[in-house]
C-alpha positions in Angstrom: 2.3 14.3 24.0 4.6 11.3 23.7 6.5 9.8 26.6 9.5 8.6 24.6 12.9 10.2 24.6 13.4 13.2 22.3 14.3 12.1 18.8 12.7 8.7 19.0 10.2 7.6 16.4 7.0 5.6 17.0 4.6 3.8 14.6 1.9 6.3 15.3 4.1 9.3 14.8 7.0 8.4 12.5 8.4 11.9 12.1 8.9 12.5 15.9 6.7 15.5 16.1 3.0 16.4 16.6 0.9 16.8 13.4 0.3 20.4 12.5 -3.2 20.0 10.9 -5.6 17.3 11.6 -9.0 16.2 10.4 -10.7 19.0 12.4 -9.2 21.8 10.3 -10.7 20.3 7.1 -14.1 19.9 8.7 -13.9 23.6 9.8 -13.0 24.6 6.2 -16.1 22.7 4.9 -18.3 24.4 7.5 -16.9 27.9 6.9 -17.2 27.4 3.1 -20.8 26.3 3.4 -21.6 29.3 5.6 -20.0 31.7 3.1 -21.8 30.0 0.1 -25.3 29.3 1.4 -25.9 31.4 4.6 -24.3 34.8 4.0 -25.6 37.7 2.0 -22.5 39.9 2.2 -21.5 41.8 -0.9 -17.9 42.7 -1.5 -16.6 44.5 -4.6 -13.4 42.7 -5.1 -14.3 39.2 -3.8 -17.1 36.9 -4.7 -17.8 35.1 -1.3 -19.8 32.3 -3.0 -16.7 31.3 -5.0 -14.5 31.6 -1.9 -17.0 29.3 0.0 -16.9 26.8 -2.8 -13.1 26.8 -2.9 -13.0 26.3 0.9 -15.5 23.4 0.7 -13.6 21.8 -2.1 -10.2 22.0 -0.3 -11.9 20.7 2.9 -13.4 17.7 1.1 -10.1 17.0 -0.7 -8.1 17.3 2.5 -10.5 15.1 4.4 -10.1 12.4 1.7 -6.3 12.6 1.7 -6.0 12.7 5.5 -8.2 9.7 6.0 -6.4 7.7 3.3 -3.0 8.5 4.9 -4.5 7.7 8.4 -5.8 4.4 7.1 -2.3 3.4 5.8 -0.7 4.5 9.0 -3.0 2.3 11.1 -2.5 -0.8 9.1 -1.7 -3.7 11.4 0.9 -6.2 10.3 0.5 -9.6 12.0 3.5 -10.8 14.0 5.7 -13.4 12.4 5.8 -16.7 14.3 9.3 -17.9 15.0 10.4 -20.9 13.0 11.0 -24.0 15.1 13.4 -26.6 13.7 14.0 -30.1 14.7 17.2 -29.1 16.4 15.4 -26.6 18.6 12.9 -29.3 19.7 15.7 -31.7 20.7 17.2 -29.0 22.9 14.0 -28.7 24.8 13.8 -32.4 25.7 
């Protein structure tokens, strides 16, 4: 929840709204995929659960990689620029 006025943008949330999916959903996809692939022995006629599990794990790993790379770019810190002081500004201070 942000404390700014509606419609304002911040560096941490440039689009002015909460993110829909986070890193947690990708980790859950990896876990569910691993459970379907390695720990279940269910048999369905129309669906191969091993393939579904592998697909979920692949999408989870890909989503985690993309999310962390975007998060890393978003958290990049730009050092502040020091103001330029000219000789005229120094004379005004004396």
